[in-house]
C-alpha positions in Angstrom: -44.5 35.8 -38.8 -47.3 33.2 -38.2 -51.1 34.1 -37.8 -50.7 32.7 -34.3 -48.0 35.0 -33.1 -50.5 37.5 -32.2 -53.3 35.0 -31.0 -54.6 34.7 -27.5 -56.5 31.5 -26.4 -59.0 31.4 -23.7 -60.1 27.9 -22.6 -63.3 28.0 -20.5 -62.9 25.4 -17.7 -65.8 25.9 -15.2 -66.7 23.2 -13.0 -70.1 24.2 -11.8 -71.9 23.5 -15.1 -70.2 20.3 -15.4 -72.5 17.3 -15.3 -70.3 15.2 -13.4 -68.0 16.1 -10.6 -64.3 16.2 -12.1 -65.2 15.9 -15.8 -62.5 18.3 -16.7 -59.9 15.8 -15.1 -61.5 12.6 -16.7 -58.8 10.8 -18.7 -59.1 10.1 -22.4 -56.5 7.8 -23.4 -54.7 8.6 -20.5 -54.5 12.4 -20.8 -56.9 14.7 -18.7 -59.4 16.5 -20.9 -58.2 20.0 -19.6 -54.6 19.0 -20.5 -55.7 18.2 -24.1 -57.3 21.5 -24.5 -53.9 23.0 -23.4 -52.0 20.7 -25.8 -54.0 21.6 -28.7 -53.6 25.3 -28.3 -49.7 24.6 -28.2 -50.0 22.4 -31.3 -51.5 25.6 -33.2 -48.2 27.4 -32.3 -49.7 29.7 -29.8 -47.1 30.7 -27.1 -47.5 29.7 -23.4 -48.0 33.2 -22.4 -51.1 33.6 -24.8 -52.7 30.4 -23.4 -55.3 31.2 -20.6 -57.7 29.1 -18.6 -60.9 30.8 -17.4 -62.2 29.2 -14.2 -63.8 29.4 -10.8 -61.8 26.4 -9.4 -58.7 26.8 -7.2 -57.9 23.1 -8.4 -57.9 24.1 -12.1 -56.0 27.4 -11.2 -53.2 25.1 -9.7 -53.4 22.8 -12.8 -52.9 26.0 -15.2 -49.9 27.1 -13.1 -48.2 23.9 -13.2 -48.7 23.9 -16.9 -47.2 27.3 -17.3 -50.4 28.9 -18.8 -52.4 31.9 -17.6 -55.5 31.7 -15.4 -58.4 33.9 -14.8 -60.4 33.4 -11.7 
């Protein structure tokens, strides 16, 4: 049993405090920043059902659903 079997990851993805519009969707080496956060959580061995995005944005909520991770609005 891995330490991460019982882990839950919450990724804050709020757009209002962002300095510039669309910061979370800016590409870094061709990958959006929010996608990088989800990928890092997966690399740690956390199951997709244990990864959640916290947001107030419908756009980010849709992005989370497309990536098969949970979302709290």
